[in-house]
C-alpha positions as CSV (number, residue, x, y, z in Angstrom):
1,X,129.3,87.8,109.7
2,X,131.9,90.4,109.6
3,X,130.7,94.0,109.6
4,X,131.7,96.5,106.9
5,X,134.5,98.1,109.0
6,X,136.2,94.8,109.5
7,X,136.0,93.9,105.8
8,X,137.4,97.2,104.8
9,X,140.2,97.1,107.4
10,X,141.2,93.7,106.0
11,X,141.5,95.2,102.6
12,X,138.5,93.4,101.2
13,X,136.1,95.0,98.7
14,X,132.7,95.4,100.1
15,X,129.9,94.5,97.7
16,X,127.9,97.6,96.7
17,X,124.5,96.0,97.7
18,X,125.9,95.2,101.1
19,X,127.0,98.9,101.5
20,X,123.5,100.1,100.5
21,X,121.9,97.8,103.0
22,X,124.1,99.0,105.8
23,X,123.2,102.6,105.0
24,X,119.6,102.0,105.8
25,X,117.6,101.1,108.9
26,X,114.5,99.0,108.2
27,X,112.7,100.7,111.1
28,X,113.2,104.1,109.5
29,X,111.9,103.0,106.2
30,X,108.9,101.2,107.8
31,X,108.1,104.3,110.0
32,X,108.3,106.5,106.9
33,X,105.9,104.1,105.2
34,X,103.4,104.5,108.0
35,X,103.7,108.2,107.8
36,X,102.9,108.2,104.1
37,X,100.0,105.8,104.6
38,X,98.5,108.1,107.3
39,X,98.8,110.9,104.7
40,X,97.1,108.8,102.0
41,X,94.4,107.8,104.5
42,X,92.8,111.2,103.9
43,X,91.1,109.6,100.9
44,X,88.9,107.5,103.3
45,X,87.3,110.7,104.7
46,X,87.3,109.2,108.2
47,X,86.4,112.5,110.0
48,X,83.3,112.8,107.9
49,X,82.3,109.2,108.6
50,X,83.0,109.7,112.3
51,X,80.4,112.4,112.4
52,X,77.7,109.8,111.6
53,X,78.5,108.0,114.9
54,X,78.5,110.8,117.5
55,X,77.9,108.4,120.4
56,X,80.8,106.0,119.5
57,X,84.0,106.5,121.5
58,X,85.9,104.6,118.8
59,X,84.7,106.8,116.0
60,X,85.4,110.0,118.1
61,X,89.0,108.8,118.6
62,X,89.3,108.0,114.9
63,X,87.7,111.3,113.8
64,X,90.0,113.4,116.1
65,X,93.2,111.6,115.0
66,X,92.5,111.8,111.2
67,X,92.3,115.5,110.8
68,X,94.2,118.6,112.0
69,X,93.2,120.2,115.3
70,X,91.7,123.7,114.8
71,X,94.6,125.4,116.6
72,X,96.1,124.3,119.9
73,X,96.9,120.7,120.5
74,X,98.1,117.8,118.4
75,X,96.4,114.8,116.8
76,X,98.0,111.8,115.1
77,X,97.3,113.6,111.8
78,X,99.3,116.6,113.1
79,X,102.3,114.3,113.4
80,X,102.5,113.4,109.7
81,X,104.5,116.5,108.6
82,X,106.9,116.6,111.6
83,X,107.5,112.9,111.3
84,X,108.4,113.2,107.6
85,X,110.6,116.1,108.3
86,X,112.2,114.4,111.3
87,X,113.0,111.3,109.2
88,X,114.8,113.5,106.6
89,X,117.2,114.5,109.3
90,X,117.4,110.9,110.8
91,X,118.4,109.5,107.4
92,X,121.1,112.1,106.7
93,X,124.0,110.6,108.7
94,X,123.4,107.3,106.8
95,X,123.2,109.1,103.5
96,X,126.4,111.0,104.1
97,X,128.2,107.8,105.1
98,X,126.9,106.0,102.0
99,X,128.1,108.8,99.7
100,X,131.5,108.9,101.4
101,X,131.9,105.2,100.7
102,X,131.2,105.9,97.0
103,X,134.1,108.4,97.0
104,X,132.1,111.6,96.9
105,X,133.8,114.7,98.5
106,X,132.1,117.5,100.5
107,X,131.8,119.8,97.5
108,X,130.0,117.1,95.4
109,X,127.7,116.3,98.3
110,X,126.9,120.0,98.9
111,X,126.1,120.5,95.3
112,X,123.6,117.6,95.4
113,X,122.1,119.1,98.6
114,X,121.6,122.4,96.9
115,X,120.0,120.8,93.9
116,X,117.8,118.6,96.1
117,X,116.6,121.6,98.1
118,X,115.7,123.5,94.9
119,X,113.9,120.5,93.5
120,X,111.9,120.1,96.6
121,X,110.8,123.7,96.6
122,X,109.9,123.7,92.9
123,X,108.1,120.4,93.2
124,X,106.1,121.6,96.2
125,X,105.0,124.7,94.4
126,X,104.2,122.7,91.2
127,X,102.0,120.3,93.0
128,X,100.1,123.0,94.9
129,X,99.5,124.8,91.6
130,X,97.8,121.8,89.9
131,X,94.3,123.2,90.2
132,X,95.3,126.9,89.8
133,X,95.2,129.0,86.6
134,X,98.7,130.2,87.2
135,X,101.6,129.3,89.4
136,X,100.4,129.3,93.0
137,X,103.4,130.5,95.1
138,X,103.1,129.0,98.5
139,X,105.8,127.8,100.9
140,X,104.0,126.1,103.8
141,X,103.6,122.6,102.4
142,X,105.9,119.7,103.5
143,X,108.2,119.6,100.5
144,X,108.9,123.4,100.3
145,X,109.4,123.6,104.1
146,X,112.0,120.8,104.0
147,X,113.6,122.3,100.9
148,X,114.0,125.8,102.5
149,X,116.0,124.4,105.4
150,X,117.7,121.4,103.8
151,X,121.1,122.9,102.8
152,X,121.6,124.2,106.3
153,X,120.7,120.8,107.7
154,X,123.2,119.2,105.4
155,X,126.0,121.5,106.5
156,X,125.1,120.7,110.1
157,X,125.5,117.0,109.3
158,X,129.2,117.6,109.2
159,X,129.4,119.5,112.5
160,X,129.9,118.3,116.0
161,X,126.9,117.2,118.1
162,X,127.5,120.2,120.4
163,X,127.1,122.6,117.4
164,X,124.0,120.8,116.3
165,X,122.4,121.1,119.8
166,X,123.4,124.8,120.2
167,X,121.9,125.5,116.8
168,X,118.7,123.7,117.8
169,X,118.4,125.7,121.0
170,X,119.1,129.0,119.2
171,X,116.4,128.3,116.6
172,X,113.8,127.4,119.2
173,X,114.5,130.3,121.5
174,X,114.8,133.0,118.8
175,X,111.7,131.8,117.0
176,X,109.8,132.0,120.3
177,X,111.2,135.4,121.1
178,X,110.3,136.8,117.6
179,X,106.7,135.9,118.2
180,X,106.8,137.3,121.7
181,X,108.3,140.6,120.6
182,X,105.9,141.1,117.7
183,X,102.9,143.1,118.9
184,X,99.9,141.1,120.0
185,X,96.6,141.9,118.2
186,X,94.9,145.0,119.7
187,X,91.5,144.7,121.4
188,X,89.9,146.1,118.3
189,X,91.7,143.9,115.8
190,X,89.5,143.0,112.9
191,X,89.6,139.2,113.0
192,X,86.9,138.8,110.5
193,X,89.1,140.5,107.9
194,X,91.6,137.6,108.2
195,X,89.1,134.8,108.2
196,X,88.9,134.3,112.0
197,X,85.5,134.5,113.9
198,X,85.8,137.5,116.3
199,X,84.8,135.3,119.3
200,X,86.6,132.2,118.1
201,X,87.1,129.9,121.1
202,X,90.7,129.2,120.1
203,X,91.9,132.8,120.4
204,X,94.2,133.4,123.3
205,X,94.2,136.2,125.8
206,X,97.1,137.6,127.7
207,X,100.7,136.8,126.7
208,X,99.7,133.8,124.5
209,X,97.7,136.2,122.2
210,X,101.0,136.7,120.4
211,X,100.2,133.3,118.8
212,X,96.6,134.0,117.7
213,X,95.6,132.8,114.3
214,X,96.3,135.2,111.4
215,X,97.4,138.1,113.7
216,X,100.9,136.9,114.5
217,X,104.4,137.4,113.2
218,X,104.2,134.6,110.6
219,X,100.9,136.0,109.2
220,X,102.4,139.5,108.9
221,X,105.5,138.1,107.1
222,X,103.4,136.3,104.6
223,X,101.2,139.4,103.9
224,X,104.5,141.0,102.8
225,X,106.4,138.1,101.3
226,X,103.7,136.2,99.4
227,X,102.5,139.4,97.7
228,X,106.0,139.8,96.1
229,X,105.0,137.0,93.7
230,X,102.4,137.2,90.9
231,X,99.0,136.1,92.3
232,X,95.4,135.8,91.1
233,X,94.5,138.0,93.9
234,X,96.5,139.7,96.8
235,X,97.3,137.5,99.7
236,X,95.4,138.6,102.9
237,X,95.5,135.5,105.0
238,X,95.8,131.7,104.9
239,X,92.5,130.1,105.8
240,X,94.2,127.4,107.8
241,X,96.7,129.8,109.5
242,X,99.6,128.0,107.8
243,X,102.8,130.0,107.2
244,X,106.1,130.2,105.3
245,X,108.2,131.0,108.4
246,X,107.3,127.5,109.8
247,X,110.3,126.3,107.8
248,X,112.6,127.7,110.6
249,X,111.2,125.5,113.4
250,X,110.8,122.7,110.8
251,X,114.6,122.9,110.5
252,X,114.7,122.4,114.2
253,X,112.6,119.3,113.8
254,X,115.0,118.0,111.2
255,X,118.0,118.7,113.5
256,X,116.3,116.6,116.2
257,X,116.0,113.9,113.5
258,X,119.7,114.4,112.6
259,X,120.7,114.0,116.3
260,X,118.6,110.8,116.5
261,X,120.2,109.5,113.3
262,X,123.6,110.1,114.7
263,X,122.6,108.3,117.9
264,X,121.3,105.3,115.9
265,X,124.5,105.2,113.8
266,X,126.9,105.2,116.7
267,X,128.6,102.0,118.1
268,X,126.4,101.6,121.2
269,X,124.4,98.5,121.7
270,X,120.9,98.3,120.3
271,X,119.4,98.3,123.8
272,X,121.4,101.4,124.7
273,X,120.1,103.2,121.6
274,X,116.6,102.1,122.4
275,X,116.8,103.4,126.0
276,X,118.3,106.7,124.8
277,X,115.4,107.2,122.4
278,X,112.8,106.4,125.1
279,X,114.4,108.9,127.5
280,X,114.8,111.5,124.8
281,X,111.2,111.1,123.6
282,X,109.7,111.4,127.0
283,X,111.9,114.4,127.8
284,X,110.9,116.3,124.6
285,X,107.2,115.6,125.3
286,X,107.4,116.9,128.9
287,X,109.3,120.0,127.8
288,X,106.8,120.9,125.1
289,X,103.9,120.3,127.6
290,X,105.6,122.4,130.3
291,X,106.0,125.4,127.9
292,X,102.3,125.3,127.3
293,X,101.3,124.6,130.9
294,X,103.3,127.6,132.1
295,X,101.8,129.8,129.4
296,X,105.2,130.4,127.8
297,X,104.5,129.0,124.4
298,X,101.4,127.1,123.1
299,X,101.5,123.8,121.2
300,X,100.3,125.0,117.7
301,X,101.2,123.1,114.6
302,X,99.9,125.7,112.1
303,X,102.6,128.1,113.0
304,X,104.9,125.3,114.2
305,X,105.6,126.9,117.6
306,X,108.7,126.0,119.6
307,X,106.6,124.1,122.0
308,X,105.0,122.1,119.2
309,X,108.4,121.4,117.8
310,X,109.5,119.7,121.0
311,X,106.1,118.0,121.7
312,X,105.7,116.6,118.2
313,X,109.3,115.4,118.1
314,X,108.8,113.6,121.4
315,X,106.0,111.6,119.9
316,X,108.0,110.9,116.7
317,X,111.0,109.7,118.7
318,X,108.9,107.4,120.8
319,X,107.1,105.9,117.8
320,X,110.4,105.4,116.0
321,X,111.8,103.8,119.1
322,X,108.8,101.3,119.0
323,X,109.7,100.5,115.3
324,X,113.4,100.1,116.2
325,X,112.6,97.8,119.1
326,X,110.4,95.5,117.0
327,X,112.4,95.5,113.8
328,X,116.1,96.3,114.4
329,X,116.4,95.0,118.0
330,X,114.0,92.0,118.1
331,X,114.4,91.3,114.4
332,X,110.7,91.0,113.7
333,X,110.7,92.4,110.1
334,X,108.1,90.4,108.1
335,X,105.1,92.4,109.4
336,X,106.7,95.7,108.3
337,X,107.2,94.7,104.7
338,X,104.0,96.5,103.4
339,X,105.2,99.7,105.2
340,X,108.8,99.3,103.8
341,X,107.4,99.1,100.3
342,X,105.8,102.5,100.8
343,X,108.6,104.1,102.8
344,X,111.3,103.4,100.3
345,X,109.4,105.4,97.7
346,X,108.1,108.2,99.7
347,X,108.6,110.9,97.1
348,X,106.9,108.8,94.5
349,X,103.8,108.2,96.6
350,X,103.7,111.9,97.6
351,X,103.6,113.0,94.0
352,X,101.2,110.2,93.1
353,X,98.8,111.3,95.8
354,X,98.6,114.8,94.3
355,X,98.5,113.8,90.7
356,X,96.7,110.4,90.5
357,X,94.3,110.1,93.4
358,X,91.3,111.6,91.6
359,X,92.0,109.6,88.5
360,X,92.2,106.3,90.4
361,X,89.2,107.2,92.5
362,X,87.1,108.0,89.4
363,X,88.2,104.9,87.7
364,X,87.2,102.7,90.6
365,X,83.8,104.4,90.7
366,X,83.3,103.9,87.0
367,X,84.1,100.2,87.0
368,X,83.5,99.0,90.6
369,X,81.3,101.7,92.1
370,X,78.5,99.4,93.1
371,X,80.8,97.3,95.3
372,X,81.6,100.1,97.7
373,X,78.0,100.5,98.9
374,X,77.8,97.0,100.4
375,X,78.5,98.3,103.9
376,X,76.0,101.1,103.5
377,X,76.2,104.7,102.4
378,X,77.9,105.9,105.6
379,X,80.9,103.6,105.2
380,X,81.1,103.8,101.4
381,X,83.9,106.4,101.5
382,X,86.0,104.1,103.8
383,X,85.8,101.2,101.4
384,X,86.3,103.4,98.3
385,X,89.3,105.1,99.9
386,X,90.8,101.8,101.0
387,X,90.5,100.5,97.4
388,X,92.5,103.6,96.3
389,X,95.2,102.8,98.9
390,X,95.4,99.2,97.6
391,X,95.9,100.4,94.1
392,X,98.6,102.8,95.2
393,X,100.3,100.1,97.2
394,X,100.3,97.7,94.2
395,X,102.0,100.3,92.1
396,X,104.6,100.8,94.7
397,X,105.1,97.0,95.1
398,X,105.7,96.7,91.4
399,X,108.2,99.5,91.6
400,X,109.8,97.8,94.6
401,X,110.1,94.5,92.7
402,X,111.6,96.3,89.7
403,X,114.0,98.2,92.0
404,X,112.6,101.5,90.9
405,X,113.2,104.1,93.7
406,X,112.4,107.7,93.0
407,X,115.0,109.8,94.9
408,X,115.8,113.5,94.7
């Protein structure tokens, strides 16, 4: 079958549905679906269940990989946000190509990018404010972090690869340097005042102390920035150590996704693309690890260090390569359909998770509560959470069948 370029060069009109299909990679949608399911899996409370089986290697692995590490390191759960951000960048070259085919010019696309960024920021703040008495201004969640850097990412989508790479390097180096220059906490720093145990085992000494929890550049910025907004009480620290400034290295993660998307969109063979991703993924992993091993920069997600940016992106690229190998190279697509259903409506399921999870969970308890105890009280949260996931998936499947796709 002739490809789109051949049809267009022959003066033939390309069917719109054919254009839309060409603008997407099934592997990207499937991977995005996996990422969203990993996020939704929080409802199964697997870390709590794992604590009931302290002697089980299986449950120790499950427990570690279904919650965030306390500071240094990276679990599977810690890859959810960078994977989602990365895929925003990876999808951008295909989105730009699709909009160009529809006749949109740069000004129109830029206007949409600005509007999308604002909506993501507002939506992120709105969802975080659901259980607050007033607007809870916070900028460390996935949507607002993407929104803060999206317009710049979009503009980079029209630049040369060389410019994209230089921008990536400048962001990572400058973000690292800013932390390194900001004074490390003094020996008498009152960690208890910022929610950190004084002798916390995850506090660094020496040069890496510049990245200690709630005593670093990002924390200092938020103490100033977040108190510019009306709050129920003054901001002193974030209990998890999350920060607004993480949007800067998140942009670097999206740029790595953009570079990968350009690589997947080019005219090279599928095996060449796969090999390139494998080499790139391993290289990013090793570079991130080297920065930590040499005590240059630690791998810490909560402040999205430059080492973490590289390390997490390495894993994301390798996982995406696996999806690409199975789906787009080998052509094995049927198994991925349940993931595609979720991945094609990622914004919808993100919002549903924030607004409907408790309602669905309470409804299941009310009508089917007795069923979830068949495996015992310990595993009851797993069965109950899985039932919530099934309900969410059925809603998304209905939307998929009706061709209802929520996009910003």
